[in-house]
C-alpha positions as CSV (number, residue, x, y, z in Angstrom):
1,M,79.5,232.8,151.7
2,H,77.6,234.6,148.8
3,E,79.1,232.4,146.1
4,S,78.3,229.1,148.6
5,Q,74.8,230.1,148.7
6,Q,75.0,230.6,144.7
7,T,76.3,227.0,144.2
8,R,74.4,225.3,146.6
9,Q,70.8,227.3,144.8
10,K,72.3,225.6,141.5
11,A,73.0,222.3,142.7
12,K,69.2,222.1,143.9
13,R,68.1,223.4,140.4
14,E,69.8,221.0,138.7
15,G,68.7,218.3,141.3
16,D,65.1,219.4,140.7
17,Q,65.7,219.0,137.2
18,K,67.2,215.6,137.1
19,L,64.0,214.3,139.6
20,N,61.9,216.0,137.4
21,M,63.2,214.4,134.2
22,H,63.0,210.8,135.7
23,L,59.4,211.2,137.2
24,F,58.5,212.6,133.8
25,H,60.4,209.4,131.8
26,K,58.8,207.0,134.6
27,N,55.0,209.1,134.4
28,N,55.7,208.1,130.2
29,L,56.5,204.8,130.5
30,S,53.7,203.4,132.9
31,F,51.6,205.5,130.4
32,A,53.6,203.5,127.4
33,K,53.2,199.9,129.0
34,P,49.5,199.6,128.3
35,I,49.9,200.9,124.9
36,L,52.2,198.7,124.2
37,L,50.6,195.7,125.4
38,L,47.1,197.0,123.7
39,P,48.1,194.7,120.6
40,F,48.7,191.7,121.9
41,C,45.4,192.2,124.3
42,L,43.4,192.6,120.7
43,L,45.2,190.0,119.5
44,I,44.3,187.6,122.4
45,L,40.3,189.0,122.4
46,S,40.0,188.6,118.4
47,Y,41.6,184.9,118.6
48,F,38.6,184.3,121.4
49,F,36.4,186.2,119.4
50,F,36.7,184.4,116.1
51,F,37.3,180.7,117.1
52,S,35.6,180.2,120.6
53,D,32.5,177.8,121.0
54,N,31.0,180.6,122.4
55,S,31.4,183.2,119.5
56,G,28.0,183.4,118.4
57,F,28.8,182.2,114.8
58,Q,26.1,180.3,113.3
59,P,27.4,177.0,111.4
60,L,26.4,176.3,107.9
61,F,28.2,172.9,108.0
62,T,28.5,171.3,111.3
63,N,29.3,166.7,112.2
64,S,26.3,164.5,113.8
65,S,26.8,161.2,114.0
66,C,23.1,161.4,115.8
67,T,25.0,164.5,117.7
68,T,25.7,168.0,116.4
69,T,28.5,169.9,117.3
70,K,29.0,173.6,117.5
71,N,32.1,174.5,115.3
72,S,32.4,174.3,111.7
73,A,35.4,174.4,109.0
74,L,32.5,176.6,106.9
75,D,30.3,179.4,109.2
76,S,27.5,181.5,108.0
77,F,27.8,184.9,108.4
78,P,26.7,186.2,112.0
79,L,23.0,187.5,112.5
80,Q,21.6,190.6,114.0
81,S,18.6,188.9,114.5
82,T,17.3,185.2,113.1
83,N,14.0,185.0,112.6
84,L,13.9,182.2,109.8
85,R,16.0,178.7,110.7
86,I,16.0,175.9,107.7
87,F,17.8,172.6,108.0
88,I,18.7,171.2,104.8
89,G,19.7,167.4,104.9
90,I,21.1,166.5,101.6
91,L,20.7,162.3,101.2
92,T,24.0,161.2,99.6
93,V,26.8,158.3,99.1
94,P,30.0,158.1,100.4
95,H,32.0,157.9,97.0
96,L,30.7,160.9,95.6
97,H,33.7,163.0,96.9
98,E,33.9,165.2,93.7
99,R,29.9,166.5,94.5
100,R,29.9,167.2,98.0
101,H,33.0,169.5,97.3
102,L,30.9,171.4,94.8
103,L,27.8,171.3,97.0
104,R,29.9,173.1,99.9
105,L,31.2,175.9,97.0
106,V,27.4,176.5,96.1
107,Y,25.7,176.8,99.5
108,S,28.6,178.3,101.3
109,L,28.7,180.7,99.0
110,Q,25.3,181.8,99.1
111,A,25.0,182.1,103.1
112,R,26.4,185.8,102.3
113,S,23.5,187.5,100.8
114,L,20.6,185.5,103.5
115,G,20.4,188.4,105.6
116,T,18.6,187.3,108.8
117,A,17.3,183.7,108.0
118,K,19.8,180.9,109.1
119,V,20.2,178.1,106.7
120,D,21.8,174.6,107.8
121,V,23.5,172.6,105.3
122,R,24.1,168.6,106.0
123,F,25.4,165.3,104.0
124,V,23.3,162.2,105.3
125,F,24.9,159.0,105.2
126,C,24.1,155.4,106.2
127,H,26.7,153.7,108.2
128,S,27.1,150.7,105.4
129,M,30.4,151.9,104.3
130,N,34.0,149.8,103.3
131,E,37.5,151.4,105.3
132,E,38.2,153.3,102.3
133,Q,35.5,155.3,102.5
134,K,35.5,155.5,106.2
135,T,38.6,156.7,106.4
136,F,37.8,159.8,103.7
137,L,34.5,160.4,105.5
138,K,36.7,160.8,108.4
139,L,38.8,163.5,106.5
140,E,36.1,165.3,105.6
141,I,34.6,165.6,109.0
142,K,37.9,166.5,110.4
143,Q,38.0,169.7,108.0
144,Y,33.9,170.3,107.2
145,N,32.4,169.1,110.1
146,D,29.2,168.7,108.4
147,I,28.6,165.0,108.4
148,I,25.5,163.1,109.6
149,I,26.5,159.1,109.9
150,L,22.6,157.4,110.8
151,D,22.1,153.8,112.0
152,C,20.5,152.5,109.0
153,F,22.3,150.6,105.4
154,E,22.8,152.7,102.7
155,N,19.7,152.6,100.5
156,L,17.0,154.6,98.9
157,N,13.7,153.2,99.7
158,D,14.3,151.3,102.2
159,G,13.6,153.3,104.8
160,K,16.7,156.0,104.6
161,T,14.8,158.8,104.5
162,Y,12.3,157.7,107.4
163,T,15.5,157.4,109.6
164,Y,17.1,160.8,108.6
165,L,13.4,162.5,109.5
166,S,12.7,160.2,112.9
167,S,16.3,160.9,114.2
168,L,16.4,164.8,113.9
169,P,14.4,165.6,117.0
170,S,16.7,163.8,119.1
171,M,20.1,164.9,117.3
172,L,19.0,168.7,117.2
173,R,17.2,169.4,119.9
174,G,19.3,169.6,122.9
175,A,18.5,169.4,126.7
176,G,16.0,172.7,127.6
177,D,16.5,173.9,124.1
178,G,13.6,175.3,122.4
179,Q,12.7,174.5,118.8
180,P,16.0,174.4,116.8
181,Y,14.2,174.9,113.6
182,D,11.5,176.6,111.7
183,Y,11.7,174.1,108.6
184,V,13.7,170.8,107.7
185,V,14.4,170.5,103.7
186,K,14.8,166.7,102.5
187,T,17.2,167.2,98.8
188,D,19.4,164.8,97.1
189,D,23.0,165.6,95.6
190,D,21.4,166.4,92.2
191,A,19.3,169.2,93.2
192,Y,20.5,173.0,93.8
193,F,18.3,174.6,96.1
194,R,19.0,178.7,95.6
195,L,18.9,179.6,99.3
196,D,17.5,183.6,99.0
197,N,14.7,182.1,97.1
198,L,13.9,179.5,99.5
199,A,14.0,181.7,102.4
200,K,11.6,184.0,101.0
201,L,8.9,181.6,99.9
202,L,9.2,180.4,103.5
203,R,9.2,184.0,105.4
204,D,5.6,184.2,105.1
205,K,4.5,181.1,105.1
206,P,2.7,179.0,108.3
207,R,5.5,177.3,110.5
208,Q,3.1,174.8,111.7
209,D,2.1,171.3,109.2
210,L,3.5,172.6,106.2
211,Y,4.6,170.8,103.6
212,Y,6.3,172.5,100.4
213,G,7.2,170.9,96.9
214,M,6.5,169.8,93.6
215,E,3.3,167.9,93.5
216,L,2.6,164.6,92.3
217,G,-1.0,162.7,91.9
218,C,-0.6,159.2,93.3
219,V,-3.5,158.0,90.9
220,G,-1.1,159.1,87.7
221,A,1.8,157.5,89.3
222,Q,-0.8,154.6,89.5
223,I,-0.2,154.2,93.4
224,V,-2.4,154.9,96.4
225,C,-0.9,157.3,99.4
226,G,-4.2,158.2,101.0
227,V,-7.3,160.3,101.1
228,N,-5.5,163.4,99.3
229,N,-4.0,161.2,96.4
230,T,-0.4,163.8,96.4
231,F,2.5,163.6,97.3
232,M,5.6,165.9,96.8
233,A,9.0,164.9,94.6
234,G,11.5,163.5,96.4
235,F,14.5,164.9,94.9
236,G,13.8,168.8,97.5
237,Y,11.0,168.8,99.8
238,V,10.6,170.9,102.9
239,L,8.2,170.0,106.2
240,S,7.8,172.3,109.3
241,W,9.1,171.3,112.3
242,D,6.6,170.0,114.2
243,L,5.5,167.8,111.3
244,V,9.2,166.4,111.6
245,E,8.5,165.7,115.3
246,W,5.4,163.9,114.3
247,I,7.2,161.8,112.2
248,A,10.0,160.9,114.8
249,E,6.9,159.3,117.1
250,S,3.9,158.1,114.5
251,E,3.5,154.6,114.4
252,I,2.1,155.3,111.1
253,A,5.5,156.2,110.0
254,R,7.4,153.8,111.6
255,N,5.1,151.1,110.1
256,N,5.6,151.7,106.4
257,K,8.9,153.2,105.8
258,I,9.6,150.6,102.9
259,G,8.5,151.8,99.5
260,L,9.3,155.2,97.3
261,E,10.3,157.0,100.0
262,D,8.5,160.5,98.5
263,V,5.5,158.7,98.2
264,M,5.6,157.0,101.7
265,L,5.9,160.2,103.2
266,G,2.9,161.5,101.3
267,K,1.0,158.2,102.7
268,W,1.9,159.1,106.4
269,L,1.2,163.0,106.3
270,N,-2.4,161.9,103.9
271,T,-3.3,158.7,106.2
272,A,-2.7,161.1,109.3
273,N,-4.7,163.9,107.7
274,K,-1.3,165.8,108.5
275,G,0.4,168.6,106.1
276,K,-2.9,170.5,105.6
277,N,-0.8,173.7,104.9
278,R,0.3,172.4,101.0
279,Y,2.2,174.1,98.6
280,N,3.0,173.4,95.2
281,G,6.3,175.0,93.7
282,F,5.7,172.9,90.1
283,P,6.6,174.6,87.5
284,N,8.2,177.8,88.0
285,Q,10.1,176.9,91.6
286,L,10.7,173.5,91.4
287,Y,11.2,171.4,87.8
288,D,13.8,169.3,86.5
289,Y,16.8,170.5,84.1
290,K,16.0,170.6,80.9
291,G,19.9,171.3,79.0
292,D,19.7,170.1,75.5
293,S,16.9,167.6,75.7
294,P,13.2,168.7,74.7
295,D,10.9,170.1,76.8
296,G,9.1,167.7,79.0
297,Y,5.9,167.7,81.0
298,F,8.7,168.6,84.7
299,R,11.6,169.9,82.6
300,H,12.0,173.5,81.0
301,E,14.5,175.9,80.4
302,L,15.9,177.6,84.0
303,V,13.9,180.7,84.8
304,P,14.8,183.4,87.4
305,D,11.8,182.2,90.5
306,T,13.5,179.0,91.0
307,V,13.8,177.5,94.3
308,A,15.7,174.3,93.4
309,V,16.3,172.5,89.7
310,H,16.9,168.9,89.8
311,K,18.3,166.3,87.5
312,L,21.9,168.1,87.8
313,K,23.6,164.6,87.0
314,E,26.9,166.3,85.1
315,N,29.4,168.7,85.8
316,S,28.4,170.4,82.7
317,H,24.6,170.4,83.8
318,W,25.8,172.7,86.8
319,A,28.2,174.9,85.4
320,R,25.0,176.0,83.4
321,T,22.8,176.4,85.6
322,L,25.5,178.4,88.3
323,N,26.3,180.7,85.6
324,Y,22.8,181.4,84.6
325,F,22.4,182.4,88.1
326,N,25.4,184.2,88.6
327,A,26.9,182.4,90.9
328,T,30.3,183.5,90.2
329,H,29.3,186.9,89.8
330,G,31.5,189.4,92.0
331,L,35.0,187.6,90.8
332,R,37.6,190.0,92.5
333,H,39.8,191.6,89.9
334,S,43.5,190.1,90.1
335,K,46.3,189.7,88.0
336,L,46.9,185.8,89.1
337,Y,43.7,184.9,86.8
338,N,41.9,188.3,84.9
339,N,43.3,187.3,81.4
340,I,42.2,183.7,81.5
341,L,38.8,183.5,83.7
342,I,37.4,187.3,82.6
343,L,36.4,187.6,79.6
């Protein structure tokens, strides 16, 4: 009897131990399941954060054929707060593929040091192009999404600039949205803007009725462009957003769009008494590239305060300019290229 009771107690202890072990493994497995799933959850969250349209990343390059899209192959860095918004349109022509590739590198790399300023850069074309050019531009749109195609024929002084400026309000302002940009820049593909200096310049300037550029005199150019008799050189000027909206609605601009594009813009503003907050960036902020040429009135050596330099016609001009402004500074050490590139 006593042995039978001991046997039963021993069997009960062994049963309790087995039950406890079963519960232990069961609880551990229940606890481990969410841990095992955690990396997959993080992966899914990362996908939606980095690739979703609503991720909050501000595009540096986006596409618009009279519309705009949110996503871009090259995105500016996310900003804690954006207190300065600049839109840059580079007027160019379809066949300059190599120059656009260089400009994409130049401007996307600068975006990393802009702080709370948002700068969006687009390449601006008219719709007149052959089938080869259309095919290559479609590839660029698929890859970079940074193209604007306007309803105009490709030209320099027959209304492309007017079409560009007058189209922006309807392109960029969505239904119910506020003012999308503080300033709009018109520039060319042979000009190099230093985005950090541009942002510093504009940060404390008026956000209304502003006209900044390299000021030229109409009288000296043997032309008449209004009561102020000045205009800003066409390679790179800045307008506050309200002036761009005014151009889109103005009969003065609409009826005087044919002619030297920079002169005509000065004429529109001067005739309507607009652009009263006028700032001249010549000679130390805006000027022409000198290179090996002798000094000229608009041409001199590169200087640290540069906002934009013009007439970079050759790749060698770009290389000298980018080296002067340390555009390649901070290249990481690597056995793949250090013996060749870093001297």
